[in-house]
N, C-alpha and C positions, 0 to 999 in steps of 0.2 A: 818693644818695651823691656827687652832683656830677660823675659821669663822663658824658661827652657823646657819645663816638664809638662807635656800635654797628654791628658788621658781622655780617650773617647769611649763612651759607654754604649756598646751595642749599636754602632752606626749602621744606617741602612745600606750605604754604599761607600766603601773606603778600601784602598785608595781610589781616587777618581780624578780625571783630568781637570774637571771644573774646580776641585779643591786646590790643585796645584796652581791653576791660573789665578784664582782669587787670593792665593797666599802672597802674591806680589813679591816673589823672591825669597820668601821664608820657607823654601823647600826643605831645608834641613830640619825644621821644627816638625813638619809633617812626616818626614822619614823616621824621626825618633819617636813619634807618637805611639803610646801604648794603648792597645785595644783591649777592653775588658767586656765581659758579658753582663756585668751588673755593677751598680754603683757601689755596693758593699765590697765587691772585689777590688774596685779602683781605690777605695779608701782604707784598705787593709792596714797599711803602715802609717796612716795619718793620726796624729794626736789631736790636732785642732782642725775642725771642719766648719767652714763658713758656707751656708746655703744662701744663695742670692734669691730673694723673693720680695715681691711687692705686697703679698698677702699677709695680713695679720691673723694668725691662727687663734683658736680658742685658748690654746696653751702656748703662748708666745715664747720664743727663745730670746736670750739677750740680743738686742739689735743695735748695730753700729752703722753709721754712715760711711761712705767710702774713704774719706780722709782720715777719720778716727780709726777705722779698721786697718788702713794701710800702716799706720804707726804701730799698732798692736801686732800686725803680721810680721813686720820687719824685726821687731824685738823678739817675738816668740820663735821665729825661724832660726835664731841662733842655736837653739837647743832642740826644738820640736819640729816635726814635719807638719806644715800647714797647707791645707787644701781649700780651694774655692770652687764650689759646685755651681754650675750654670744649668738651668733647666732647658726644656724644649722650647723652640721658637713659638709653638702654638699655645701650650698651657703650662709652661714652667715646671716646677718641681711638685711632686705629689706629697701628701702628708707623710706617707711611709718613707719617702726619700729624705724629707726634712727631719725625720726622727733620727737619721744617721748623722745629723749635724748638731754641733753644740753652740753655734753662734749663727745669727742671721745678719745678712748684709743687705741693707735697703738703700736704694738710690732715690733720694727725695725728688719728686717730680709733680707735675700737675695731677692732682687726684683723679681728674677725669680721663687722663691718659697715662696711667701709671706703668703700663707694660712697655718696656723698651725692646727694640731690636736687639737680639743676642750679641751681635757684633759690636754694637754701640756700648752695651753693658760691659762686655769684656774689655774693650778699649779704655773705657772710663776708669774702671777699677785697676787695670794694669798700669795706667798712667799714674794714678795716685800712689801705688806701691813704688813705682820708679822714683817719684818725687820724694816720698818719705825716706827712701834709701839714700837720698842725696843731701838730706838736711840733718841738723843736730837736734831736731825736735822729737826724735824717737823716744817713746816711753822708756824710762830707766828702771822700771820695776824688775826685780830679779825673776829669771825664768826657772822653771822646774821641769823635770823629766816626766812628762805626762804619759799616761797609758794610751796605746794606739787604738784605733777603731776596732780592730779584730779582738783585742783583749776586752774592750768594753762590751762588744756585742756578745761575747762568750759569757761575760759576767751577767748580762741581762737574761740570757737563756737559763743560767744557773739560778739566778734570783727568781725568775718566773716559776721554774720547776719546784723550787723549795717552797714558795708561797702557795703553790697549788697543793703540795703535799701536806702543808700545815693547815690547809683549807682557808687561808687568808684570801686567796683568789679562787674564783669559780668562773664558769662560763659566762655568767651574767655580768660580772664586774671586771673581768680580765682586761678587755681592750682599753677602757677608760682609765683604770687604775694603773696599768702598766705604762700607759702614755705619760701619766703624771709622775710616776717614779723615774722614768727615763729622763724627763725634763729636769727633775731635781738633780739627778746625778750628772747630766750633761752640763748643767749650770755650775756644778762644783768643780768641773775639770779635774777628774781624778788622776792622781799620780800612779806610777807603776806599783810602788810599794803599797799604796792604799787599795788598789785592786787586789793585790795578793792578800791583804788583811781581810777584805770583804769576802773573797772567795774562801779563805780559810774559815771564816765565821759560818758561812753557809754550809761548808763541808761538815763542820762540827755539829750543826743542827741536824743535818741529814743522818749523821752517824748516831746521834742520840735517839733520833726517831726510829731508826732501824733496831737499836738495842731494846727499845720499849716494845716494839712489835714482836720480838722474840720472847 
């Protein structure tokens, strides 16, 4: 389907003769595959991250079907790095992994059999991206230079520490409230300049608090 950048997160066995055999000639894709020890590491330079999941969470992400997502991906990829995350064959993506995503990609299917084989899911979505790239129906909305995953995760750490310092967050409400705040900012798709502004605001709050303590 002409996609070239494959990241494998903590694979049990790789490289492996079975992977090469099943690749059916796409040996070059396997040879160029980048191995990482965590999903966070794999998404370091990504600005837009789609998590593929059939589960509807208590705090849902903006959700697109493959055809709509493909048009969005082709348009945004002109300026930003877009990643599509596929979970494990057995149990998909965890809630913690989905928190690293700012969009959810859902393949409509029989609700009684909503979990697809990972190879089928990858093929279906890759096909829709290929088709979207060959048509004139790509969304014409202007693209912006979004902050990458590494910058956003650093912002979340800065935000959490500041809110703990101001006592807005505590051990009792920290997990649920931070999850809601992450969902809010993920939905906003923060630009690089906006991250800088927010980090600057947090720094000014911390500086003011330190002066008060003196």
